[in-house]
N, C-alpha and C positions, 0 to 999 in steps of 0.2 A: 300297381305297376304306374309310373309317372312318365310320360313321353317326351322325354326333355331335349330339347334341338342341341342344347350344348353339348350332348354326349353323342348323339345318335350318330355320327358321322367319323368318330374317332376310332372306336374298336369294336372288336366283335365278342359280345359277352356270352360265351358258350359253356352250356352246364355240362359239368364233367359227366361222361359215360350215358350222356342222353344220347337215345337213338332218333336222330334228324329225319329218317325215314318213315317212322311211325306218324300214325294218324294224329292230328291235331291242326292247330293254327298258328301262325307265325308271322311276325312282323317283320319287313324288310327296310332298310333303308339305304340307297347307293347314292354316290356323289361323282359329278361329272369330273373329268380329268383337270388338275388345276382347279376346279371350281368354276369353270367356265361356262358361262351363261348359253348351253348350245340349242337349248328346246324351246324357246319363246320368251313371253315377258308376261308379266301380271299387269291387266287393266282393271280398275276399280275393284280388285279385289277377285278377280278372276284370271285364269290362267288361259293365255292366247297361245295355242300349239303353233309352230314354225313346220318347215317340212322334216327337220330331223326330230321334233318332239312329236309329228305324226309316225314317224318310224317306231318311234318308242312304244307310244300307245299301241299300234298294231300286234308288234311283237310281243308285248307283255299278253293282252286279249288273246293271242291264237296260242298261249302257253297250254291253255288245259284243253285246246284240239289235240294236242300230241303227247301229252302225259297223261295215261286214263287213270292214274291216282290223285291227280291234282284238282282244286276246284279253286277260283278266283273270287276275291272279298276286294274290298275298297280300296282303290290306288288314286294317287295324285302325282300326276308331272309337275315339276316345278323348273324355273329357268336353269338351275345348276344341279338339280337332285330331284330322286324319287322315291317315295313312299309307298309302301303295297304290305297286303295282306294275303297270306298262301295259306290255303288249307288242303290238308293233306289226308284224302280219304282211306278206307279201308280196301281199295281192290289190289289184288294180290294176283299174282299167277305163281308157278311152279316150273323152275328151268329143269334140263332133262337129265338133273341127278337128285330132282328132287328140293332143290333148295328154294326157299321163299325169295322173291324179289318183287317188289312194286317197280314196273318197267315202265320206260319210256316207250311212247307208243311210235312208231317207225311209220312214217307218212311221206310217201312219194312227192317230191316236189318242195317238201318244207325244208327250209336253210337251216340246220340243225347241227352243223360242223360234225358229223360223223367221223368217227377216226382221227380228230384232231385236237384231245383233250379237253375238249369241253364238255359237252353233255352226251355226246356217241347216241348211237343204238346199240344196245347190248341187252336184247331180251331173254340170252342164253344165259346170261349171269347177273348174280345181285351186285356186280360192281362194275364201275366203269375205269375209265383211265383215271390215272392219280387216286384210286381207291374209293371214289366218288360213289354212292349207292345209287342205282339208278332208282329213279322216281323219286328220289329224296329232295328235299328242301335245297339240297345245294347243287341238286343236278339242273333242277329248276333253274334257278340263277344264273349258274354258269351258262345256260343254255340262253338266256336271256342276255346278258350280258356279251355274249360271243356274237349271236345273230345279231341284235341292234348294232353292234360296233360295227359289223362287216357291212350291214348293209348303208348305215350312215355314212361310213368312209368311200363308199360306190358313189353316191351322190355328191359328195365331196372330192371324189375324185384324187382321194390320199390314202392308198392303202396302207395299213400298219401304224395308222394314228392312234393312238389310245382316245377312248372316248369316256370311259369309266375308270376311276382311280380300284384300284388293284384288289382292295379289301371292303367290305360292307360291315353294316350293322345287322344283326338278326336277334330275336327275342321270341322264346316259344310263349305264347298267349295261352295261359292256364286256366280260366274262365271267362264265364259271359260277360262280366264286369269289364276283365282287362280288355274284352274284344270291343266293347262298345267305348270305352276309352280310347282306344287304337282307333276305333272308326271315326270317332268325332275330332280326333286329332287330326286325320288326314283330310278331312273335307274341309276343316276351319284351317290348314295350313297355307293357301293362298290370300286368306283374308290378312295373316299375320305377316306376308311377305317384307314388311317396311321394318319390321321388328328383327327378323330373321338374320341369325349371324352368319349363315351363308349368303345372304345379299351382299352383292361386292359393293353396296353404297357404304358398307360400315368397315371394308378394309381399310386398315391404317398405314 
């Protein structure tokens, strides 16, 4: 697997009939709305987060505290996009009719968009609103986007303004070699900002 920045932000490469709630590692890339540099800037190959970038960092790092089936791996916040690796573990529960679910952990005080079609709290059912499986990769990303958007818009005093593009890129990481390459790509991303096609300096 080659993590090519030319394609990472254009579309989702989903495997047909693949269960995205099953245990495994997943690579994700998200772009800010209209590629706007919202989250900070690069200085000497290092990302300097501004207040909005720090919100993104906080929400991402908080995911594992609220999804019991989720482990966080390497990630990087760039001026106008984000790369991260999520690992879904084997933590499961059974609902009241015996169905298996990998649940979202309800946590009082966590801003999680319950009942708003994003991640929600659905311990009694393996499905969330819009058919998203509780505890799945998609549920975690929905939650991350929704919570970070609302917190950022509170700072900007601009409710309802988009922060992220609607779609995102994800890829199943199939083995340790792919995982190592994904981690290396993420770690080196700030060093390659000058060449990154998402860099507004390259806009025609």
